[in-house]
C-alpha positions as CSV (number, residue, x, y, z in Angstrom):
1,M,-91.9,52.1,5.9
2,R,-92.2,50.6,2.4
3,I,-93.8,52.4,-0.5
4,N,-93.6,51.1,-4.1
5,D,-90.6,48.9,-3.0
6,D,-90.9,46.0,-5.5
7,L,-88.2,47.1,-7.9
8,S,-89.0,44.3,-10.3
9,Q,-92.4,45.9,-11.2
10,P,-93.1,49.0,-13.2
11,V,-94.8,51.8,-11.1
12,I,-96.7,54.9,-12.1
13,V,-97.8,57.5,-9.5
14,Q,-100.0,60.5,-10.1
15,A,-98.1,62.5,-7.5
16,G,-99.9,65.7,-8.3
17,K,-103.1,64.2,-6.9
18,M,-101.5,62.9,-3.7
19,D,-101.9,64.7,-0.3
20,W,-98.8,66.4,1.2
21,R,-97.4,64.6,4.3
22,P,-95.5,66.7,6.9
23,S,-91.8,66.0,7.3
24,P,-90.0,66.4,10.7
25,A,-89.2,70.0,9.8
26,P,-92.0,72.6,10.1
27,G,-93.1,74.0,6.7
28,V,-91.5,71.1,4.8
29,D,-94.0,68.6,3.3
30,R,-93.5,65.6,1.1
31,R,-95.2,63.4,-1.5
32,M,-93.5,60.0,-1.0
33,L,-93.1,58.1,-4.2
34,F,-90.7,55.3,-3.3
35,R,-89.3,54.5,0.1
36,I,-87.5,51.6,1.9
37,G,-86.8,52.6,5.5
38,G,-87.9,55.2,8.1
39,E,-86.8,58.8,8.2
40,V,-83.4,57.7,7.1
41,A,-84.3,55.7,3.9
42,R,-83.7,55.0,0.3
43,A,-86.3,57.3,-1.1
44,T,-87.7,59.3,-4.0
45,S,-90.0,62.2,-2.9
46,I,-91.4,65.5,-4.1
47,V,-90.7,68.0,-1.4
48,R,-92.5,71.4,-0.8
49,Y,-90.8,74.1,1.2
50,A,-92.9,77.0,2.6
51,P,-91.2,80.3,2.2
52,G,-88.5,80.7,4.9
53,S,-88.8,77.1,6.1
54,V,-85.5,75.2,7.0
55,F,-84.6,71.6,6.9
56,P,-81.9,71.0,9.5
57,R,-78.3,69.8,8.9
58,H,-78.2,66.1,7.9
59,T,-76.2,63.5,5.9
60,H,-77.2,61.4,2.9
61,G,-75.2,58.3,3.1
62,G,-76.3,57.2,-0.4
63,G,-76.1,60.7,-2.0
64,E,-78.9,63.0,-3.1
65,E,-80.2,64.5,-6.2
66,I,-82.5,67.6,-6.4
67,L,-84.4,69.0,-9.3
68,V,-86.0,72.4,-8.4
69,L,-89.6,72.4,-9.9
70,D,-90.6,75.9,-9.0
71,G,-89.6,78.8,-6.7
72,V,-86.0,79.1,-5.4
73,F,-84.2,76.4,-3.4
74,Q,-81.3,77.5,-1.2
75,D,-78.5,75.8,0.7
76,E,-75.1,76.9,2.0
77,H,-73.7,77.1,-1.5
78,G,-76.3,79.4,-3.1
79,D,-79.7,79.9,-4.6
80,Y,-81.1,77.5,-7.2
81,P,-84.1,78.7,-9.3
82,A,-86.6,76.4,-11.0
83,G,-84.9,74.1,-13.5
84,S,-81.8,73.7,-11.4
85,Y,-80.4,70.2,-10.9
86,L,-78.1,69.5,-7.9
87,R,-76.2,66.3,-7.0
88,N,-74.6,65.6,-3.7
89,P,-72.4,62.5,-3.7
90,P,-72.7,59.7,-1.1
91,G,-71.7,60.7,2.4
92,T,-72.3,64.5,1.8
93,L,-73.1,66.5,4.9
94,I,-76.1,68.7,4.0
95,F,-76.3,71.9,5.9
96,Q,-79.6,73.8,6.2
97,L,-81.9,73.7,3.2
98,R,-84.1,76.7,2.9
99,G,-87.2,77.5,0.9
100,R,-87.5,80.9,-0.7
101,A,-90.6,81.7,-2.7
102,A,-92.2,78.3,-2.0
103,P,-90.1,75.9,-4.0
104,S,-90.9,72.4,-4.8
105,S,-88.1,69.9,-5.5
106,C,-87.9,66.3,-6.5
107,G,-85.2,64.2,-4.8
108,F,-84.2,61.1,-6.7
109,G,-81.6,59.6,-4.3
110,S,-78.1,58.6,-5.6
111,S,-77.6,58.3,-9.4
112,E,-75.2,58.4,-12.2
113,R,-77.3,60.3,-14.8
114,A,-80.4,62.4,-14.9
115,I,-81.5,63.9,-18.2
116,G,-84.1,66.5,-19.0
117,R,-86.0,65.8,-22.2
118,R,-88.6,67.9,-24.1
119,W,-90.9,65.6,-26.1
120,F,-93.0,66.9,-29.0
121,G,-94.9,65.1,-31.7
122,S,-97.3,62.2,-31.2
123,R,-95.0,59.5,-29.9
124,A,-91.8,59.0,-27.9
125,K,-89.9,55.8,-27.4
126,V,-87.3,55.4,-24.7
127,E,-85.1,52.3,-25.2
128,A,-84.9,49.8,-22.5
129,S,-82.1,50.3,-19.9
130,S,-80.0,47.6,-18.4
131,N,-80.2,49.6,-15.1
132,G,-83.8,50.6,-15.0
133,R,-85.2,54.1,-15.1
134,E,-87.1,56.6,-13.1
135,F,-88.9,59.6,-14.7
136,L,-90.8,62.7,-13.5
137,V,-93.1,64.8,-15.7
138,V,-92.1,68.4,-15.0
139,S,-94.7,70.0,-17.3
140,G,-97.1,69.0,-20.1
141,S,-98.4,65.5,-20.3
142,F,-98.1,62.1,-22.1
143,A,-99.8,58.7,-21.9
144,I,-98.5,55.2,-21.4
145,G,-101.4,53.0,-22.5
146,D,-104.5,54.2,-20.6
147,D,-102.5,56.1,-17.9
148,K,-102.3,59.9,-18.5
149,L,-99.2,61.3,-16.8
150,E,-99.4,65.1,-16.0
151,A,-97.0,67.4,-14.1
152,Q,-95.5,65.7,-11.0
153,S,-96.4,62.2,-12.3
154,W,-93.6,59.8,-11.5
155,G,-92.7,56.4,-12.8
156,R,-90.2,53.6,-12.4
157,L,-89.3,51.1,-15.1
158,P,-87.4,47.9,-14.2
159,A,-84.3,47.0,-16.1
160,G,-85.1,45.9,-19.7
161,T,-88.5,47.7,-19.8
162,L,-89.2,49.8,-22.9
163,L,-91.2,53.1,-22.6
164,N,-93.7,53.9,-25.3
165,A,-95.5,57.2,-24.8
166,T,-98.2,59.1,-26.6
167,I,-97.4,62.8,-26.3
168,S,-100.1,65.4,-25.7
169,P,-100.3,68.3,-28.3
170,Q,-98.6,70.7,-26.0
171,G,-95.6,68.3,-25.5
172,A,-94.0,67.3,-22.2
173,N,-90.9,68.1,-20.2
174,V,-89.6,65.0,-18.5
175,C,-86.6,64.3,-16.2
176,V,-85.3,60.8,-16.8
177,R,-82.9,59.1,-14.4
178,D,-80.9,56.2,-15.8
179,A,-79.1,54.3,-13.1
180,P,-79.3,51.2,-10.9
181,L,-82.6,51.4,-9.0
182,L,-81.0,50.3,-5.8
183,H,-77.3,50.8,-5.0
184,L,-76.6,48.0,-2.4
185,D,-72.9,48.9,-2.5
186,I,-73.7,52.5,-1.4
187,V,-76.9,52.2,0.6
188,Q,-76.4,49.5,3.1
189,L,-79.9,48.2,4.0
190,S,-80.3,45.7,6.8
191,E,-81.6,42.2,6.0
192,Q,-84.7,43.1,8.1
193,T,-85.4,46.2,5.9
194,L,-84.9,44.3,2.6
195,K,-87.2,41.5,3.7
196,G,-89.9,44.0,4.8
197,E,-90.0,42.8,8.4
198,P,-91.6,45.0,11.0
199,G,-89.6,47.6,12.9
200,L,-89.2,50.3,10.3
């Protein structure tokens, strides 16, 4: 499966308007924002857990990041309320993940840095990154040109791309990830996958 996989192009997704797609685990649904691969993939998704749902034990070869958007997210280490940020390094064995109080989370894949920002005023400017950036609107809204980005809007900017945003009067809470968009040294993708050939 390939979704928004051209890393040389900027992408904006109004994820809050997307339909939820079921995952292999009952009660766990996803909005897929970026994906290269099948069920085991390099991916960015917004995930919704029904109360009491469980995602079974699994491994993330390239690491995993989780930002809890609402509710309470739970794993074998504890409970994480809205606003919690978790990072599991490459090769981490993930035990059961549970939803308590209907949490939603956003998984960014492996990264070096994710920063929460609160934007006020009329304009925000994010300097170009040599790595590229991903961002998620947690609350509030802003516009990039004619595109209005509200809660759960996600975007990706290739390396060297500047972000100029017009902030709404209520401001915006934004999670910005600054890291290489694809870690070929961590996530080993087959030549078939990278070329987009059938079989995924």
